[in-house]
C-alpha positions, 0 to 999 in steps of 0.5 A: 556739786550736783546741779538741781532742777525746779519745775513750774506747773501752772494750774486752774482746776487740773485734777484730771491731769496733775497727778500724771504730770507730777508723778512723771517729774517728781524723781527728776525735779528737786523742787516742784512749784505749782502756781495755782489760780485758785482752783476749786477742785482737788488740784491743790490737795493732790499737788501738795500730796505729791510734795509740790509747793503750791503758790496761789496767784491771780491769772492775767495771761500765761506769760505773766503767770509763768514769769511770776513763778520764775521770779517770785516763788523763791526758786533756788535750783540751778535749772528750771523746767517748764511743764504744763499740767496736762503734759508729762515726760516719758521715754527716759527724758527726765534722766537724760536731762538730769545727766546732761545738766551735770556736765553742760558747758557753761555757755549752754543755758537752754535745753530743747526737748522733743514734744508730742501732742496726743489728741483723743488718745492718738499721738499726732505723728504727721502734719508737721506736728512731730517731732517738734522741739521746744525750749522747756528747760533753762538755767535759772537767771538766764531766761524767762517767758516772753510776755505775749498773749499767745504763742509765748516762748522761753527766751534766753538772755544769753548763751546757747541751747542744745537739744536732747533727742531721748524721750518726749514731753507729751501734751495729752489733754483728757478733757472732752471736745466741748471743753476743747472748743470752749478753750480754743474760743478763748485762745482765738481771742488771745490769738486775735490780739497777738496777731493785731499787735504784730500787724500794727507793731505794738508787740515788744519785739526787742524782748521777744524771740527774733524771727529767723527762718534758719534759726531755732524752732521758735525763731522759725515759727515766729518768722512763719507767723509774720508771713501768715499775718500778711496773708489775706484773711479767710484765705490763710486757714485753707492754706494752713489746712492744705499744707499740714493735712495734705502736703505734710501728711496729716491724713496719716494720723487717721480719724483723730488726725482728721478731726485735729486738722479740721478743728485746730488747723482750720476751724480755730484759724478761721475763728481767729480771722473772724474775730479780727474781721469783727474788731476791724469792722467795729472800729470802722477799719480805722487803724488808729481806733484799732490800735487804741483798742488793743493798747487799752485792752491788752497792753496795760501792765504788760511788763508785770511779772 
């Protein structure tokens, strides 16, 4: 019997991106589920016009919204594809995934695809950003999203994953830098909470990606993040920028690459550290007060799906 694919797309005012995203997957996916957080632009209209099922649900964080789509939206397809509204697939990736799942071994429950980031219209091909492999497709009932405030990944409950090398899942946001910096200010607050939860052992480690340097890309990233957290505040953004822009050749991506590494690799990381410093100072550097704040603000109803 032919295996089917459902996609889950999370939206909030994504009229700039939703058509591009859905047109890239509608010949690949048998069911397209848009979980919308009450958009007040044309997102819902455009999505429904392209045949998507739109379900509206209030936002808590990315993980709970995605898990709502996985568990509560009546998906019956054999496989689920996670794709963001500002992403699209290219280069034959869709057909490659469709062909693969028809003959995938029974113990293969996940598929890594190659991700590319475009910034200000330029593909970022250096600095360790490409190629980057992400587990985006998984067998229904065998995985969901780990419930973190930031840096969340798909986790498999069982089985193994394989990689498809053909094509890309491209992250190409079309908004301007004002939007980008405001968005990353919000990301920095979530990253602050996530890093403090890891620092103080408040994260649900038993339910999350296991950190391993010689593991999957997600496991290696989680291992490196733990090491990053142990590096002194305000020093680590300099290390991150130097590593990615100079040692890993980010400078080869031109002016757009320079701006990306200054903004994402340095400014954003420094902002996260500044927010961590601010919170710790406000709590009088008292570990128990810090942990209490994190529990009350970010751990309430963490298990929600």
